[in-house]
N, C-alpha and C positions, 0 to 999 in steps of 0.2 A: 598532439590535436586533442581536445575535447568537446565533446556536444553534450547535448543537455535533454532528458524526454520524461515524461511520466515516469512509464514503465516500459524498462528493458526486457525482453523475449528472450532465453537461450532457446533456439532450436528452431529452424524451419518446417518441421515435420506437420504431419497436420493439426497436432495443437495447437502448436504457437503459430500457425497461421490462420488456424477457426480464433483463437484468443484474440490475435492482433487487429482479424476485421469485426468481431463486436467491440473491442475497447474502439477501436474508429470511429462505429456507428453510432456511440454515445460521445462522440468528439475527445476522446483521451490518445495523447499520442504515446507511438509506440517506437521501439528501435528493434528489430531481429537479426539475432547474430547467428551463422550457420557455419558450420568450420566445413562443409563438403558443399560443391559446387550443387550451379542451381540444377545444371541438367542429372546430377547423380540425384538430388531429391527428387525431380520429376521424372524418373523412372524406374523408382526404388517400388519392387514388389511385394504389396503387404495383403491385408486382407481384403474383404469385400462385401459381407453383410452389413449393414445397417440398421440399427431400432427406430423407430419413430422419433423417439425425442433426439435421433443424432440427424435426421433428415430435418424434423420442426428446427433444429438448432441453425442447420447450413442455412433455411430460409428466413430465420432470424436476421444471421450474416450480411444477406443479400447474395448469396452465391447457391443457391437451389433449384435453379430454373433448369438445369442440367439434369439433376437429379433426378425431379422429378418428370421429366419426358424420357430419358434415357434409361433412368434404374428397370428395373425386373421387379414387382412385388408377389411377393410367395405368400401365399396362403396357410401351406400346411409345409411340414417338416416330414419323413419317411424316414422311420427304424427299418433294417435290416437284419435278422439275425434267424438261426437255423432256418437259413436258405428261403425267408419268405419275408415279404417288405409290407411293412406297416403304418399307413398313413396317420399323424398325428392333425389334426383338424386346430390349427394355434387359433385362425382369425373365429372360428367358432366358438372357441374355448376360452377366450379373452376378450368375447363383445368386442371384434371387432378390430383388432388389433394385425398386425402385419412386420413383414421384416421388407429390408428391400434390398438385391444384389445391386452391388455398385462398387465396380473397381475404386482400392482406397489410391491408385495410380491417378485415376477422373479426378476422384475426391479434390488429390493434392495439386493437380492442375487447376481444376476451377478456382480454388485457393490462392495459388500463384498467380494467374490470371487477373483476378481481384486484386490484387496485390501492388501487383505492378502498373495494371491500368488506373488507380490511383494515385501511384505517384509516392508509395509509403517507402520508407527506403526499409531495405534489406540488405546486410552484409553475408554476402558469401564467402566462402574461403579466410573464412578469418580464424585467424592464429593462436594459440596459445591464451585462449578465455580462460578469465580468471575472476571472480566476483570477489568483492570486499566492502567491507563495515554495513554487513547487513543486517546488526545485530542495532544499530544505528539510526537515528533518522535520515541519511543521504546516500544510500550504498551507493555503489560505484562498479561500475564491469570494465575490464580491463579488456584490451584486444592489439592482436598484430593483421595490419593485411600490408599486403606489397612492401613490407620491410619499414613501415609505419606504424609507430604506437599510437594505440588510441584510449581514452576513457571515456567512458560513457553518465554519465551523473544523470541521477536516477529517483524519484520515487520508493518503487517496489523493482523486483528481480524474481520472473516466472520462471520456473527451470523447469522445456519443455523438451530438452534433451536427450531423453532415452534413457536405460541402463547403465550405458558405458560414456554418460557425456560428464559434464565438469559440475555440472549443479549438486547432484546427489554427492558425487565423491569432495564436495566442498563441505557437506557436513556430517560427512560420514562417520566422526568421532562421535556423534550426538543423536543419532539413528537407531533404533535398534529393526532389525531385519527378521523377516520369518518364510523362510523356500523350502521349497521341496520339489527334488528335479525327479523326475521323470525317468526311467531305463531303458528308453527307446527314442525313436526319432519317427517322424513325417517327409516321407520322401513326396515331391510336390512337384506336379509336373502341370505345366501353362500351357495349351495348344489350342491350335485357330480350329475348333472343330463347335460343331451343336453342341449343347448338352445331355445328357440323358435323360435329365428329368427336368425339362425347361423350371417346371410348376412348383419343386419344392426341394429344399437341399435333402441330399440323403447322405445318414451315416448308417455305416453299416460295421456289425459284430460277427466273427465266423473265429473257428478254432485258425485259423491261417493269422489273424490280427485284426484292426480296424480298417478300414476303410474312410472316404469321404467322396462324395460326386458336389461338386460345387459349381458355379457360373461370375463369368464375368459380363461377359453379354448372350443376347441369341447367337452368336456366331464364336464366341473365345468362353473355354470350357477351363477349370481348374478340379485337380482330382489330384487324390493321395489315397495312399498308402502307408503303414506303420511298416516301422524297419530297424534292425539294431542299430544303435548309436554309431557303432566303429561300420557300418556299411560305405563305400564310397560311392559316389554318384556315377563314376563312370564304368563302376558294376552293372549299372542300371542302363541293358539299352532301352530303349523304346518298345519294341517289341514284349520284352522280362517285363517290364512296368504296366503293359497294357491286356497280356496274359495273367497276372498276377491280380489287377486290378479286377477281370472278370470273374474272378476265383473265387472273389471276396463280399459279391454280388448273389441276387437270387439272379435265377435262370432269364425271368423274364426281361431285368435290367439289365443284365449283361449283355442280351441281342440287342440292345437298344445303344451301345456303346460305341460312336461312332471314332476311329483314332485317325493317328496324326503324326508329324512330323513334334518333337517338341518345340517352342520356343525360349522355355526357360523351366531348367529343373535344378533341383535343388533338396539339400535334406537339412532340417531343423530341428535342432533338440527340443523339449516340451520341461518347464517347469513352471509353478509357479512362486510368485515374490509379492512381497509385503515390504513396503517402510514404512514407519513410524517415529513421529510423527510426517506432516508434509510441510508444516509452516515453523520457521526459522527467521524469528523476525520480521524482514522485511524483505526475505525470500521464501518463493514458495514451490514447494513440488508440486508437476501434473504428468498425469500420461505416465510414459513406460518410464519414467524416473525415478515413478515413487510404486509404481507396480504391475506388475505382469503375468497372466495367465497363460495357461494354454491355451492352443485357436480350438478345441472340443467345445463349440458354445459359441463363437464367434462373440467373445464380450471386449479385447482388448483394446478395437479404434473407439466402441461406444462405453467404455468406461470413461476413457481419454477425452472425448466431450462431452463428459457430464461431469468432470474435474473442472475443464473450459465454463463449463455452464456456472458452476458455483463459484469460480474463481473469477468470471469478466463481472459478473451479479456482486462480487465482492467490490470488486476496484471498483465498478459505477455506483453503487452504495458509498463509498467514501469518499467520492469527490462529487456526486450531484447532494448527498445530505449531510456530510460529514457524521457518519456516522462507522465504528469498527466493529458493527456486530457481525457484518459477511466474515471480514476479516479475520476477527476471533473464533467465529467457528468453522471456516473451511476447512480447517483438518479437521476435522469430528464427523462434519455432514459429509466429507468426501467419502472416509474411510467406513462407515457406516455402508454407503453402497457397495463401494470397492469389496469388502469383505463379503457380502451377501455374491456379490458376482464370482469372486474367488471360491466359493464355497459348491457355486454351481459349476462351473469349470472342472474344478476337481473332480465332483461328483459324475458326473458324465464322464471325464476322461476315466475314471475306473471304470463304469460299468460299460464301454465300449471295447476299450483295448486287452488285448494282451499281454500279463506279466505274467514276467520269468516263472511263477507260482499259480498261475493259472491251467491249471493240468487239470484235464478230468472233474473234479468235484467245481473246483474256480468256476469253469466254463459253465458248468451247467444248471451255478448260483445263476449267473450273471444272466441268462438266458430265460432261468424262475423268475427273476425280474425285472424281464426285457419284457416277458409275457404278461405280466401283471400289471405292467406300465401299461401299455397298449388296450390293455381291457377293464383299466379301472379310469372311471370318468376323472375323482379324485385327482389320483395319480397324473393323469397326462396332463388335467388342468395345471398340476401344480410344474411339469417341463415347462407348457405352454407360457405361464405369466411368465417364468425366468426365459425364459429363451426370446422375446418379446421384448424384453424389459422391464425390470422390476417401476416401480414409480416412484419419482425422484422425492 
C-alpha cells in the first residue's frame, strides 16, 4: 500500500508531534510513524522544566493553553553546598525570563490530543521502519503494520525517533559522533507528595553526591540522588531513598521533604552525545536522534523543541517561498545552539556531582567554585542566562 505526504515524521515523541503540529498550522501535510503503542508514548515519564522558548513554541503550535494554566512558573533556582542553600534569582538576572515546571508526560498528552482532534495521520506500532532514497528528490519510508507492507512517498523525512531509532542508524556511516559517558547514574523517584521547594528547583552538592528536588505539579514531586551505575532499583527501598535525599540537603529543606510511596522509580545513566551533521539530503535529524545531554540543567526537551523550531521554519520557507536557505543552514544553526547547551550541561554536571576522583581537594574546589558562583553577580548571571535558555 502506498500513500503520499509532504513530510514523513519518524517518532511520535514531543519533537515529532510538535513538528507535525507546526507544519499543519502552515498547511503542510505530514504522516507520523511510531514503533510503540499510543499508550506507551503517552505514559513515558521524562523531563518537566520548559524554557520560555519552548512554552512560546507550544503556543504557536496551538497547544499552549494548558501549560499556561497549569504550569508552575519558577523565578529562581537554588544551589545547596556545604550544608547551606543559596538562591539564584534567574528572573532578575535575565531581565524577566523564567522557566516553567510542566511534566513531559502532560506535554505529550496535549500534543497527542491535538493531533487526534484534527484527524491527522499517526501510525502507532509501525514495525520495520526504513528510510530510502533520501539523497534523491523523492525519498520513501517503508514500514509494516498488521502484517501489511506500506510505503510513504514524501518530499522530506524528519527523524525524531531518538537515540535508538532508525533515522540515525540509517546514516551512521556518514556522521561523526561525539560522546562522554559519566561514571554514575541518577536514581529518580516520582511520588504524589507536595514539593519541598514549590517555587524553585534545588540542585544539591554534598560529599555524599548530587541531589535534585524537582516537581511536576504542586501535588506531584520528582526527586533524584546520584548513585553508582551498578546499583539496582530493588536495592533502594522508599525509606532508604528518602533518608539519603535528606542527608544531601541543607537541614532547613530536609525538614520540609514530605515522603510518600513511590509511583515510579528508576536509575538512568548520564551521557553527553552529539551527532554531526544533522542533515543528509532530504533526511533531517532532530531531538535525541542527534544529541543527548545529561539531565542536569534540563536541556534535553528544550533542545529538541528548538531543533523543531529551526526545522519547521526551514520546511515552511521551502513550501511558502521556494527557498532552500533554511534547509541548507538547518544543521549549522541547530548545532551552534546544541553545543552551547552541551557545554552548560557538562559544566553543571561536573560542578554538582561527586566523581571517582572527587576526594578531599576535588570536593573543596567544587565548593569554592560554588561559593564564587553564588556571590559573583557576573557568574550568577551566566548561570541564569544558560538555565533559562540562550537566544535562538
